[in-house]
C-alpha positions in Angstrom: 0.0 0.0 0.0 2.8 2.4 0.8 4.3 2.0 -2.7 0.9 3.1 -4.2 0.6 6.3 -2.2 2.9 8.5 -4.3 1.2 7.4 -7.6 -2.2 8.0 -6.0 -1.2 11.5 -4.8 0.2 12.4 -8.3 -3.0 11.2 -10.0 -5.2 13.2 -7.6 -3.1 16.4 -8.2 -3.3 16.0 -12.0 -7.0 15.3 -12.1 -7.8 18.3 -10.0 -5.8 20.6 -12.2 -7.5 21.7 -15.4 -6.4 24.0 -18.3 -9.3 26.2 -19.2 -9.4 28.4 -22.3 -9.8 32.1 -21.6 -9.8 35.3 -23.7 -7.1 37.8 -22.9 -9.6 40.1 -21.2 -10.6 37.4 -18.8 -7.1 36.5 -17.5 -6.7 37.9 -13.9 -4.1 40.7 -13.6 -2.5 40.0 -17.0 1.2 41.1 -17.2 3.6 41.2 -20.0 7.2 40.1 -19.3 10.0 40.2 -21.9 13.3 38.5 -21.6 16.2 38.5 -22.2 16.7 42.3 -22.8 20.3 43.3 -23.1 21.6 40.4 -25.2 21.1 41.5 -28.9 22.2 38.1 -30.3 19.6 36.1 -28.3 16.0 35.4 -29.2 13.4 37.1 -27.0 10.6 35.4 -25.0 7.4 37.3 -24.3 5.6 35.7 -21.4 2.0 36.4 -20.4 1.7 36.1 -16.6 -1.5 36.1 -14.7 -2.5 35.8 -11.0 -2.5 32.1 -9.9 -2.5 30.3 -6.6 -1.3 26.7 -6.1 -4.1 24.2 -6.7 -6.1 26.5 -9.0 -6.9 25.8 -12.6 -4.6 27.1 -15.3 -5.5 29.0 -18.4 -4.9 28.6 -22.2 -5.4 31.6 -24.5 -7.3 31.2 -27.8 -5.4 29.6 -30.7 -6.1 32.8 -32.8 -3.9 34.9 -30.5 -1.2 36.8 -32.3 1.7 38.9 -31.1 3.7 41.2 -33.4 6.8 43.2 -32.5 7.2 46.3 -34.5 5.0 44.7 -37.1 6.9 41.3 -37.2 5.0 38.2 -36.1 6.3 36.3 -33.1 6.1 32.5 -32.9 3.7 30.8 -30.4 5.9 28.7 -28.1 3.0 27.8 -25.8 -0.6 28.9 -25.5 -0.8 27.9 -21.8 -0.7 24.5 -20.2 0.6 22.7 -17.1 4.0 21.2 -16.2 5.1 18.8 -13.5 7.4 20.3 -10.9 10.3 18.5 -9.2 8.1 18.1 -6.1 5.6 16.0 -8.2 2.9 18.7 -8.3 1.5 20.4 -11.3 1.9 24.1 -12.0 0.8 26.5 -14.7 3.0 27.1 -17.7 2.2 30.6 -18.9 1.5 31.5 -22.6 4.8 32.3 -24.2 6.0 33.7 -27.6 9.4 33.5 -29.1 10.8 36.1 -31.5 14.2 36.7 -33.4 16.8 39.2 -32.0 15.9 42.9 -32.3 18.4 45.5 -33.5 20.5 47.1 -30.8 19.8 50.6 -32.2 16.0 50.2 -32.2 14.8 53.2 -30.1 11.1 52.0 -29.7 9.9 48.4 -29.7 6.1 48.0 -29.9 4.4 44.8 -28.8 0.8 44.3 -30.2 -1.2 41.4 -28.8 -4.6 40.4 -30.0 -6.9 37.4 -29.7 -9.5 38.7 -32.1 -11.7 40.4 -29.5 -9.1 42.3 -27.4 -6.1 44.4 -28.5 -3.3 45.0 -26.0 -0.1 47.1 -26.6 3.2 47.8 -25.0 6.1 50.0 -26.1 9.6 49.7 -24.6 12.4 52.1 -25.0 16.0 51.1 -25.7 15.0 47.4 -25.3 18.2 45.9 -26.8 20.5 48.9 -26.4 23.9 48.2 -24.9 24.0 49.3 -21.2 26.9 51.5 -20.1 27.9 54.2 -17.6 29.8 57.5 -17.4 31.4 59.0 -14.3 30.8 62.8 -14.0 29.8 62.7 -17.7 33.2 61.2 -18.8 34.3 57.8 -20.1 37.4 58.1 -17.9 37.1 60.7 -15.1 39.8 62.0 -12.8 38.4 62.2 -9.3 39.6 62.8 -5.8 39.7 60.3 -2.9 36.5 60.6 -0.8 34.8 62.8 -3.4 31.1 62.7 -4.3 30.6 61.4 -7.9 27.7 61.1 -10.3 27.5 57.9 -12.3 25.1 58.1 -15.3 23.5 54.9 -16.5 22.5 54.5 -20.1 20.0 54.2 -21.8 18.7 57.1 -19.6 15.2 55.7 -20.1 16.0 52.5 -18.1 14.1 52.1 -14.8 16.7 51.1 -12.2 15.5 48.9 -9.4 18.6 47.9 -7.5 22.2 49.1 -7.9 25.5 48.1 -6.3 28.9 49.6 -7.1 32.2 47.8 -6.6 35.5 49.7 -6.6 38.1 47.6 -8.4 41.9 47.8 -8.5 44.1 45.4 -10.5 41.1 43.2 -11.1 40.1 42.8 -7.5 37.4 44.5 -5.5 38.5 46.8 -2.8 35.2 48.3 -1.7 31.5 47.4 -2.1 29.0 50.3 -2.1 25.5 48.9 -1.5 22.3 50.8 -2.5 23.7 54.2 -3.5 21.4 57.1 -4.0 19.5 56.6 -7.4 17.5 59.3 -9.1 16.4 58.6 -12.6 19.6 57.4 -14.4 21.9 59.1 -11.9 23.7 57.0 -9.3 25.3 59.3 -6.7 27.8 58.1 -4.1 30.8 59.2 -2.1 34.0 57.4 -2.9 35.9 55.7 0.0 39.4 56.8 1.0 41.5 55.5 -1.9 45.2 55.7 -2.7 46.2 57.5 -5.9 46.0 55.3 -9.0 43.9 53.8 -11.7 40.6 52.1 -10.7 37.5 50.6 -12.3 34.0 51.1 -11.0 31.8 48.0 -11.6 28.2 49.1 -11.7 25.7 46.2 -11.2 22.2 47.2 -12.1 18.9 45.4 -12.1 15.9 47.1 -13.6 13.6 47.3 -16.6 13.7 49.0 -20.0 11.7 52.2 -20.1 8.0 51.9 -20.8 6.4 54.4 -23.1 3.0 52.6 -23.2 1.3 49.7 -21.4 -2.3 49.4 -22.6 -4.5 46.5 -21.6 -1.9 44.9 -19.4 -1.8 45.2 -15.6 2.0 45.8 -16.0 4.7 45.6 -18.7 8.2 44.6 -17.7 11.4 44.0 -19.7 13.9 43.2 -17.0 17.7 43.2 -17.2 20.5 42.3 -14.8 23.6 44.1 -16.2 26.9 45.4 -15.2 29.1 48.1 -16.7 32.8 48.9 -16.1 34.0 52.5 -15.8 37.7 53.4 -15.5 38.6 56.3 -13.1 41.8 57.9 -12.1 42.1 58.8 -8.4 44.4 61.8 -7.7 
């Protein structure tokens, strides 16, 4: 009897978990998530997330649903189904579209989603642009030990959510500056006491590409986790 229990539990979980077709307008708290962002050579995945709790039914969007990106059709990877987790329970697999790489110099990237009865739209700024930083507006700034500096993150339209800065010398980190002051694309901090010499500031940033429009979605997010290296000379 003990050997049959895991199989019985798995069958009960699977039977109680249905995949129901729903139009886009009927998906709870529908959110658009785009990834990866800052890797121009990689294909993109556009995922439709919705509110779901463990044990609830999953949703499948209509087969007629289409997604275009700046007018180019994306490929349906999955309309919505379930998948078996490592713990033996079923979870929802969200509707997903795959699309070819976008140009790095594309300033605006428009996502248009339709299932025939609803039309949703999102526009991201600098979606595949290279991420980089300047210190005090310079590619290699000369600064003083203990001085306040202003690191500018680009594209300036990015929405920064978490930033850490590492002071590097000869390839090794000497100081870690957590959660500096962030305002827009400006990262302001006070340098620690440093000996004169050549240093590199490694700026680690998590955030999302700027959003010009998010229509019909509960939220639109094109996340990135990037780093940039900025040389500085300490006098």
